C-alpha positions in Angstrom: 19.1 29.4 4.5 18.5 29.5 0.4 16.2 32.0 -1.1 14.2 30.2 -4.0 14.7 31.9 -7.2 11.4 33.1 -7.8 11.6 35.4 -4.9 13.5 38.6 -5.3 12.6 40.9 -2.4 10.1 40.9 0.4 9.3 43.5 3.3 7.2 43.4 6.0 5.8 46.2 7.9 3.2 47.5 10.6 1.0 50.7 10.1 -0.9 52.7 12.0 -3.6 55.3 12.1 -2.2 57.4 8.9 1.1 55.0 8.3 2.1 55.0 4.6 4.7 52.8 2.9 6.0 54.2 -0.8 8.3 51.3 -2.3 10.2 52.7 -5.3 11.1 49.6 -7.4 14.0 49.9 -9.6 14.9 46.9 -12.0 18.5 47.5 -14.5 18.4 44.5 -16.9 19.8 44.0 -20.6 17.3 40.6 -21.0 14.5 41.6 -19.5 12.4 38.4 -17.7 9.5 37.2 -19.5 7.4 37.9 -16.2 7.4 40.2 -13.0 5.0 40.2 -10.1 4.0 42.2 -6.9 2.1 40.7 -4.2 0.5 42.7 -1.2 -1.0 40.7 1.6 -3.0 42.1 4.6 -2.0 40.1 7.4 -4.2 40.5 9.7 -6.6 37.8 10.8 -9.7 37.0 8.5 -12.0 37.6 11.8 -11.7 41.0 12.1 -13.4 41.5 8.8 -16.4 41.2 11.2 -15.2 43.9 13.3 -13.9 46.7 11.2 -16.6 49.4 12.6 -15.5 49.5 16.1 -11.6 49.9 15.0 -12.1 51.7 11.4 -11.7 49.9 8.6 -8.6 47.2 9.0 -7.6 47.1 5.2 -5.3 48.7 3.1 -5.2 51.0 -0.1 -2.7 50.2 -2.8 -1.7 51.3 -5.8 0.9 50.1 -8.1 2.0 52.7 -11.4 4.4 52.9 -13.9 6.7 55.9 -13.8 5.9 57.4 -16.8 2.0 57.7 -16.0 1.2 61.3 -15.6 -2.7 62.1 -15.0 -2.1 64.8 -17.0 -1.3 63.2 -20.4 -2.8 60.4 -22.4 -1.8 56.9 -21.5 -1.7 53.6 -23.5 -1.0 50.6 -22.1 1.1 48.3 -24.3 -1.7 45.4 -24.1 -4.9 46.6 -22.2 -6.5 43.3 -22.5 -4.5 41.3 -20.7 -3.1 44.3 -18.6 -3.9 47.4 -17.7 -0.7 48.3 -15.9 -2.0 51.4 -14.0 -3.6 49.3 -10.9 -5.3 50.1 -7.6 -7.4 48.5 -5.0 -9.1 50.6 -2.4 -9.5 48.0 0.0 -7.5 44.9 0.8 -9.3 43.4 3.7 -7.7 41.1 5.8 -6.5 37.5 4.6 -6.7 39.7 1.0 -4.1 40.0 -1.7 -3.3 42.1 -4.3 -1.5 41.0 -6.9 -0.1 43.0 -10.1 1.8 42.0 -13.2 4.9 44.2 -14.0 5.5 45.0 -17.7 8.7 46.3 -18.9 7.9 48.8 -21.7 8.0 52.1 -22.8 5.6 53.4 -20.0 7.5 51.8 -16.8 11.4 52.5 -19.0 13.0 55.3 -16.7 16.5 55.6 -18.2 18.8 53.9 -20.9 22.2 53.2 -19.5 25.6 53.9 -21.0 26.5 49.8 -21.0 23.3 49.2 -23.0 21.1 48.0 -20.0 17.8 49.7 -19.4 16.7 51.0 -16.1 13.0 50.4 -15.4 10.6 51.9 -12.2 7.4 51.7 -10.2 5.8 53.3 -7.3 4.0 51.3 -5.5 2.3 52.7 -2.0 0.4 51.0 0.6 -1.7 53.3 2.9 -3.3 52.2 6.3 -7.3 52.9 6.3 -7.3 52.6 9.9 -10.0 56.1 10.9 -10.5 56.0 14.8 -8.3 54.1 16.9 -4.9 55.2 17.5 -3.8 52.1 18.9 -4.8 49.7 16.0 -2.3 47.9 14.0 -2.2 46.2 10.4 0.5 44.1 9.1 1.1 43.5 5.5 3.7 41.4 3.3 4.9 42.9 0.0 7.0 40.7 -2.4 8.3 41.1 -5.7 9.2 37.8 -7.4 9.2 36.0 -11.2 6.3 33.3 -10.2 3.3 34.5 -8.7 1.8 31.1 -8.0 5.1 30.1 -6.2 4.9 33.3 -4.2 1.2 32.6 -3.4 2.1 29.2 -2.0 4.9 30.5 0.4 2.4 33.1 1.8 -0.8 31.5 2.4 -2.0 30.7 5.9 -1.7 27.6 6.9 -5.4 26.5 6.8 -4.9 27.4 3.6 -2.5 25.4 2.4 -4.1 22.3 4.3 -7.5 23.0 2.5 -5.7 23.4 -1.2 -3.7 20.1 -0.1 -0.3 22.1 -0.9 1.8 22.9 1.9 4.8 25.2 1.2 7.7 23.7 3.6 8.8 25.7 6.4 12.1 26.1 4.6 11.8 29.5 3.3 10.8 31.4 6.5 13.7 33.5 6.7 15.5 35.5 9.8 13.9 39.0 10.3 17.0 40.2 9.3 16.6 39.3 6.1 13.8 41.6 5.5 13.6 44.2 3.2 17.0 42.6 1.1 17.4 42.3 -2.8 18.0 38.8 -4.0 18.3 39.5 -7.5 21.0 41.5 -9.4 19.7 44.8 -11.0 16.6 44.8 -8.5 16.7 48.0 -6.3 13.8 48.4 -4.2 13.6 52.1 -1.9 11.3 51.7 1.0 9.9 55.4 2.2 8.0 55.4 5.5 5.6 58.1 6.9 8.3 60.5 8.2 10.7 59.9 5.2 7.1 61.2 2.9 6.6 64.5 5.6 10.4 65.7 6.0 10.6 68.7 8.4 13.4 70.6 6.8 13.5 72.4 3.4 15.4 71.4 0.8 17.5 74.5 0.7 18.1 74.9 4.5 20.2 77.8 4.7 17.4 80.0 2.4 14.1 81.1 3.5 11.1 79.1 3.1 7.4 79.4 2.4 5.6 77.6 4.9 2.3 75.5 4.6 0.3 74.3 7.1 -1.9 71.9 5.8 -5.0 70.6 8.2 -6.8 67.4 7.6 -10.6 67.3 8.4 -12.4 65.3 10.9 -12.4 61.3 11.3 -8.9 62.0 9.0 -5.3 62.2 9.2 -2.5 64.2 7.6 0.0 62.1 6.8 -2.3 59.5 4.5 -5.4 62.0 3.6 -3.3 64.7 3.2 -0.1 63.4 1.5 -1.4 63.7 -2.4 -2.4 67.5 -1.7 1.3 67.7 -0.2 3.3 66.0 -3.6 1.4 68.4 -5.8 2.4 71.1 -4.0 6.1 70.1 -3.8 5.8 69.7 -7.8 4.4 73.0 -8.2 6.8 75.4 -7.7 10.5 76.1 -7.3 10.3 77.8 -4.2 11.9 76.6 -1.0 8.7 75.0 0.1 8.5 73.4 3.4 4.8 71.5 3.7 4.0 70.3 7.2 1.0 70.0 9.5 0.1 69.2 13.0 -0.5 64.7 13.2 -1.6 65.1 17.2 -5.4 65.7 15.9 -5.4 62.5 14.2 -8.2 60.0 16.0 -9.3 62.9 18.1 -11.2 65.3 15.6 -14.3 64.6 17.7 -12.5 66.8 21.2 -13.8 70.6 19.4 -12.3 72.5 17.3 -10.9 74.7 20.5 -9.1 71.6 21.3 -7.9 71.2 17.5 -6.5 74.5 16.8 -4.5 75.2 20.1 -2.8 72.0 19.4 -2.5 73.7 15.4 -1.5 76.8 17.0 1.2 75.5 19.5 2.8 73.3 16.2 2.9 76.4 14.2 4.4 78.2 16.4 7.1 75.5 17.4 7.8 75.0 13.4 8.3 78.8 13.2 10.8 78.3 15.8 12.5 75.8 14.1 12.9 77.5 11.1 14.3 80.6 12.4 17.2 78.4 13.9 18.0 78.1 9.6 17.3 80.5 6.6 14.2 81.5 8.1 10.3 81.7 7.3 9.7 84.5 4.5 6.1 84.1 4.1 3.1 81.2 5.4 0.0 79.8 3.7 -2.7 77.4 5.4 -4.8 74.7 3.7 -7.5 73.4 5.2 -10.1 70.5 4.6 -13.4 70.0 5.7 -13.4 70.4 9.7 -9.7 71.7 9.2 -10.6 74.9 7.9 -12.0 76.4 10.9 -9.4 74.7 12.8 -6.7 76.5 11.2 -8.7 80.0 11.4 -9.2 79.1 15.4 -5.2 77.9 15.3 -4.3 81.7 14.2 -6.9 83.2 16.7 -5.1 81.6 19.4 -1.6 82.2 18.2 -2.4 86.2 17.6 -3.9 85.8 21.7 -0.9 84.3 22.9 1.7 86.0 20.9 0.4 89.0 20.2 -1.6 90.4 17.3 1.4 91.4 15.4 3.2 88.1 15.5 3.9 87.3 11.8 4.6 91.7 11.1 7.4 91.1 14.0 8.9 88.3 12.0 8.6 89.8 8.9 6.4 86.7 7.8 4.5 87.2 4.8 0.7 85.5 4.6 0.6 84.5 1.4 -2.8 82.0 0.7 -5.4 80.8 2.9 -7.2 78.1 1.1 -10.3 76.1 2.6 -11.9 72.9 0.8 -15.3 72.0 1.4 -15.0 73.6 5.1 -18.1 74.0 7.1 -17.0 77.9 8.3 -20.6 78.5 8.9 -21.7 75.3 10.5 -23.8 72.4 9.3 -26.7 74.2 11.0 -29.1 74.9 8.1 -28.3 71.8 5.4 -29.3 69.3 8.6 -32.5 68.0 9.6 -33.8 68.0 13.0 -33.0 65.4 13.6 -29.5 64.4 13.0 -29.0 68.4 14.2 -30.4 66.9 17.7 -28.2 63.7 17.7 -25.1 66.4 17.0 -26.3 68.5 20.0 -26.3 65.5 22.4 -22.9 64.8 21.7 -22.7 62.0 19.0 -19.7 63.5 17.6 -18.4 64.9 21.0 -17.4 68.5 21.1 -17.1 69.4 17.4 -20.4 68.1 16.7 -22.0 70.7 19.0 -19.6 73.3 18.0 -20.6 72.7 13.9 -24.6 72.9 14.9 -24.0 76.3 16.6 -24.9 74.9 19.8 -24.3 77.6 22.6 -21.2 76.9 25.0 -22.0 75.3 28.0 -21.5 77.3 31.4 -18.1 77.3 32.5 -15.5 79.2 34.4 -12.5 79.5 32.2 -12.7 81.9 29.1 -10.4 81.2 26.5 -8.4 83.8 24.5 -9.4 86.4 27.0 -12.8 86.5 25.8 -15.4 88.5 27.0 -18.1 86.9 29.5 -20.8 87.6 27.3 -19.0 85.6 24.6 -18.3 82.7 26.4 -21.8 81.6 26.2 -22.1 82.4 22.5 -21.3 79.5 19.5 -17.8 78.8 18.5 -18.1 79.6 15.2 -20.1 82.6 15.8 -17.4 84.4 17.6 -14.5 82.9 15.2 -14.4 85.7 13.0 -14.5 88.5 14.9 -11.5 90.5 15.7 -8.3 90.2 15.8 -9.0 87.5 12.6 -10.9 89.9 10.6 -7.8 92.2 10.4 -5.5 89.2 9.9 -7.6 87.9 7.3 -7.2 91.3 5.2 -3.6 90.7 5.3 -3.2 87.4 3.4 -3.1 88.0 0.0 -5.7 85.4 -1.2 -8.1 83.7 0.7 -9.6 81.3 -1.5 -12.8 78.9 -0.4 -13.6 75.5 -2.6 -16.9 74.1 -2.4 -19.0 71.3 -3.7 -22.3 72.1 -5.6 -23.6 68.6 -5.4 -23.1 65.1 -3.7 -21.8 66.3 -0.7 -23.9 66.3 2.3 -21.0 66.1 5.2 -20.0 69.9 4.2 -23.0 71.4 2.0 -22.5 74.0 -0.4 -24.1 77.0 1.6 -21.6 77.0 4.1 -18.8 76.0 2.0 -18.9 78.7 0.3 -19.6 81.5 3.0 -23.7 81.4 1.9 -23.7 84.8 -0.6 -23.3 83.3 -4.0 -24.3 84.5 -7.7 -27.0 81.9 -8.3 -27.8 82.9 -11.3 -24.0 82.0 -12.2 -24.5 78.8 -11.2 -26.2 78.2 -14.6 -23.4 77.4 -15.8 -23.3 74.0 -15.0 -25.7 73.3 -17.2 -23.6 73.4 -20.0 -21.0 70.9 -18.6 -24.7 68.6 -18.3 -25.2 69.2 -22.3 -22.0 68.0 -23.0 -21.9 65.2 -21.1 -25.2 64.3 -22.2 -23.9 64.4 -26.1 -21.1 62.8 -25.3 -21.1 58.9 -26.6 -20.3 55.8 -24.4 -16.7 55.5 -26.0 -16.1 58.8 -24.6 -17.0 58.5 -20.9 -15.3 56.4 -19.5 -17.1 53.2 -20.5 -14.7 50.2 -21.2 -16.0 46.7 -22.8 -16.5 44.2 -20.5 -14.3 41.4 -20.8 -15.1 37.8 -20.5 -14.1 36.4 -17.1 -14.2 32.8 -17.7 -10.8 31.1 -16.6 -10.9 28.7 -19.2 -10.8 31.6 -21.9 -7.3 32.4 -20.6 -4.1 30.6 -22.5 -1.6 28.6 -20.7 0.4 30.8 -18.0 -2.2 34.2 -18.3 -4.2 35.5 -15.2 -7.7 35.6 -15.0 -8.0 39.1 -14.4 -11.7 38.7 -12.7 -11.8 39.0 -8.7 -12.5 35.6 -7.1 -14.4 35.3 -3.8 -11.7 35.3 -1.9 -10.7 38.7 -2.9 -7.4 37.3 -4.8 -6.7 39.3 -7.7 -4.7 40.4 -10.2 -4.8 44.5 -9.5 -6.4 46.5 -12.5 -8.7 49.9 -12.9 -12.1 48.8 -13.3 -14.6 49.7 -15.9 -17.1 51.9 -14.8 -20.8 50.2 -16.4 -22.8 52.7 -18.7 -25.8 52.8 -16.2 -23.7 54.0 -13.2 -23.0 56.8 -15.8 -26.0 57.4 -17.1 -27.6 57.6 -13.6 -24.9 60.0 -12.6 -26.1 62.4 -15.4 -29.8 61.9 -14.5 -29.4 62.8 -11.4 -27.4 65.9 -12.3 -29.9 66.5 -14.8 -32.3 66.7 -12.2 -30.4 68.9 -9.7 -29.4 71.6 -12.2 -32.0 71.2 -14.8 -35.5 72.7 -15.9 -37.2 73.1 -12.3 -37.5 77.1 -13.1 -37.4 76.5 -16.6 -40.7 78.4 -17.0 -37.9 81.1 -15.7 -36.6 83.6 -18.5 -38.5 82.8 -20.9 -39.0 86.0 -22.4 -42.1 87.0 -21.1 -42.3 90.6 -19.1 -44.8 89.2 -16.7 -43.9 87.4 -13.4 -43.2 83.6 -14.1 -45.6 81.6 -12.4 -44.0 79.4 -9.3 -45.7 77.4 -7.1 -46.1 78.3 -3.4 -42.4 76.1 -2.0 -40.7 77.7 -5.7 -41.5 80.6 -4.6 -40.4 80.8 -0.9 -37.4 79.2 -1.8 -36.9 82.2 -4.6 -37.4 84.6 -2.1 -35.0 83.2 0.3 -32.6 82.7 -2.0 -33.0 86.2 -3.7 -31.7 87.3 0.1 -28.3 85.6 0.2 -27.7 86.0 -3.6 -24.6 88.4 -4.5 -22.8 89.4 -7.6 -19.3 88.2 -8.3 -16.7 89.5 -10.2 -13.7 88.4 -12.3 -11.0 90.7 -11.1 -9.8 90.6 -7.5 -10.2 94.8 -7.6 -13.7 95.5 -7.1 -15.1 97.0 -10.5 -18.4 98.2 -9.4 -19.9 101.2 -7.9 -21.1 101.3 -4.3 -24.1 102.9 -2.5 -23.8 105.1 0.3 -23.8 102.2 2.7 -20.5 100.7 0.8 -23.0 97.8 -0.7 -24.7 97.1 -3.8 -26.9 94.4 -3.1 -28.4 92.3 -5.4 -30.1 92.2 -8.8 -31.7 88.8 -8.2 -35.6 89.3 -8.5 -38.8 87.5 -9.8 -39.1 90.2 -11.9 -35.7 90.0 -14.1 -37.4 86.9 -15.5 -33.3 84.7 -15.0 -33.2 81.6 -14.4 -32.3 80.7 -10.7 -30.6 77.1 -10.2 -30.3 76.2 -6.9 -28.7 72.9 -6.1 -30.7 70.0 -4.2 -30.4 69.7 -0.4 -27.8 67.2 0.0 -28.5 64.1 1.9 -25.9 63.4 5.1 -26.8 59.9 5.3 -26.0 59.0 1.6 -22.9 61.2 1.7 -21.8 59.2 4.3 -22.4 56.0 2.9 -20.3 57.1 0.0 -17.7 58.0 2.1 -17.2 54.1 2.6 -18.5 52.7 -0.9 -17.1 55.2 -3.3 -17.9 55.2 -7.1 -13.8 54.3 -8.8 -12.7 56.2 -11.5 -13.5 54.3 -14.8 -9.8 53.4 -16.5 -11.1 55.6 -19.6 -10.9 58.5 -17.1 -7.7 57.6 -15.4 -5.9 57.2 -18.6 -7.6 59.7 -21.0 -7.6 63.4 -19.7 -9.8 64.6 -22.7 -12.5 62.0 -21.5 -12.9 63.7 -18.0 -15.7 66.7 -17.4 -13.8 70.1 -16.0 -15.0 70.3 -12.4 -14.5 74.0 -12.2 -17.6 75.7 -13.2 -17.8 78.9 -11.5 -15.0 80.8 -10.1 -15.5 84.4 -9.0 -14.0 87.1 -6.5 -17.0 88.1 -4.1 -16.2 91.9 -2.8 -17.7 93.9 0.2 -19.7 96.2 -2.0 -21.6 92.9 -3.9 -22.5 91.5 -0.6 -26.2 92.6 0.5 -26.7 93.9 3.7 -27.9 91.6 6.4 -31.4 92.8 8.3 -31.1 92.0 12.1 -34.1 89.8 12.3 -33.6 87.7 15.4 -36.4 85.1 15.9 -36.5 84.4 19.4 -38.4 82.3 21.7 -41.7 80.4 20.3 -41.1 81.7 17.0 -38.3 79.5 16.4 -40.5 76.3 16.4 -42.6 77.8 13.9 -39.7 79.5 11.5 -37.2 77.3 12.1 -35.5 76.9 8.7 -35.6 81.0 8.4 -33.7 80.9 12.2 -30.8 78.5 10.9 -30.6 81.0 7.5 -30.4 83.9 10.1 -27.6 82.2 12.3 -25.4 81.9 9.3 -26.0 85.2 7.3 -25.0 86.7 10.5 -21.5 84.5 10.7 -21.5 85.3 7.0 -21.4 89.1 7.1 -18.3 88.7 9.3 -16.1 86.9 6.8 -17.5 89.4 4.0 -16.8 92.6 6.2 -15.3 95.6 4.3 -11.8 95.3 2.4 -12.3 91.3 2.8 -12.7 89.2 -0.6 -12.9 86.0 -1.1 -12.5 84.0 -4.2 -15.0 81.2 -4.3 -14.6 78.5 -6.6 -17.4 75.9 -7.1 -16.8 72.3 -8.2 -18.8 69.5 -9.7 -17.8 66.2 -8.8 -18.8 62.7 -8.2 -19.4 61.0 -4.9 -17.4 60.7 -2.8 -17.1 64.6 -3.4 -16.6 65.5 0.1 -13.7 63.4 -0.2 -12.7 63.8 -3.8 -12.0 67.4 -3.8 -9.0 66.8 -2.0 -8.1 63.5 -3.7 -7.6 61.6 0.0 -6.4 58.5 -2.2 -4.6 59.2 -5.4 -6.9 56.8 -7.6 -9.8 56.1 -5.7 -10.4 59.6 -5.5 -9.0 60.7 -8.9 -12.3 62.8 -9.9 -10.8 65.5 -7.8 -7.4 65.5 -9.2 -9.0 68.7 -11.6 -9.4 70.8 -8.1 -5.8 70.2 -6.6 -4.4 71.4 -10.0 -6.9 73.9 -9.9 -5.2 74.9 -6.3 -1.4 74.3 -7.1 -1.9 75.9 -10.4 -4.1 78.8 -10.0 -3.2 79.8 -6.3 0.3 78.4 -5.4 2.2 78.8 -9.0 1.7 79.3 -12.3 4.0 76.5 -13.5 3.5 73.0 -12.6 6.4 70.5 -13.2 6.3 68.0 -16.0 6.7 65.1 -13.5 6.0 64.7 -10.1 
């Protein structure tokens, strides 16, 4: 069978939960073609759009970027009016397509060859968005060619072709052995699949490695959702790095922290044993997102109970970094409404939901990890930071938590920041807020709206507007000024002048309403002073603590973030705001995401008063009881000689996924967080290019 001249390459792949396909497209030529296109089509039946919620979204995430794109440098497209060059789409539904025009210019130029030819390169990445079902599959078609109209004809369904009256002959159907072959001289397409992107072997197998264990959160997976984090870690340091994690928890995150942690624990032991056959493991670090934080800590607890508390020291393995990103280390009891907490207690999210709401364990005869009989009924998260975990955490060279200050109702601020914070220092976010308010529309990511009429495009040009069937020429969407203004107004109400009457310079106490006064006193009990250095630089009292200086008489403003909405955050995960073109291509237009970065030491944490609320009093002091429960756990994490670096970030919705950059461009608001993690925690020198 002959291949059409316009079709240069085609690939057909089937994806499951967490699967990824990354195409590296290289084209070497002396006479660049006039037009060159990439077309990706979701081949699933369009009727599946109606049942997405049952099996997880049967949709694709796609992006196509030139080789010279780097989010830390300004990117200028050759003709942004007709082609913005950096193209992505968060949801390619069944039957829909994603079409991108490849531009051969300096942005895609990889090398000048000795024979006078030039090599251009692009990266095309396709990800499965399946969330829950581990058996569901998703098939897509990827094509590279020179005539988009003909590429559309040969990839249409029979029904669409009959409707348009333009049925493509079946002569272009190729045997399966022809998939993945290049039909164009100078074109080289390399396909990397999931296992290729997560290689188990280090770059230098005969040298000791730094093993980084990455753990995903609930309704998430390792290989797709944590891929950007892995890529950035590999691009950060010249160390012999191995970034890996346990894949078996994907699709089973409702089984409870115990089961998830045991799986991670066994995986860590196996990976260390495998690497010891080569150069060995010199050091190990742990990075967990969302539920991955407590899961990785439970895995360490299980590892020590099974293999001995001297497991790492016996193997001369340094404990380097312990990092949590938006992790519910204290559960989610204090921020959830009574109704949501009640549904979780009933098992809406299985055992995981009961663990997160600090529910007592159901009676059972098997005690895990050799724990005392009394502990077998206590909530798992309450016993998790007990020994030997406290001693193990002290052995890490750094302990860091990243927390979302706003827009995260899934894992709110207090639980992800281990409760104790310098609430007065949170006023730093006001400076960011004023900076955005004084910024004009031209530098806030607003892109002028383009005319979408088909008649306004010259012959041979493709319209950039999305049509009803979802077929479009991929691009970075423009952000509407109204949306940016709405977000700024929200932040103004969140951190603004609710307590502006404080700190007015008067000597008498500020006048507060009854609710504000009660809220002030509640946060005064969990207020602590942060330090700019890892070493404690303050004098402690007799009990080793300084406590807090926060009081009504101080006259200093107290900025308390609003209570986050769990339902709104869940909806934002499905319909997340997309970064604008200006945000993606112009680093100077981005607001700094890190506004609070402090070390918290034991002697700066206030002592907890043991006033347990029991019996019927819980009904009348339910809020105070929830804070007390989390304070008990937080005190264990802030034990003597156990300091934490707490980094508070300022991200738009969907903040919970943005903080880990679940998708490279759709969650691009979190680039600054990952840059901070890789640069400040794992290394001081970032490679020029990934």
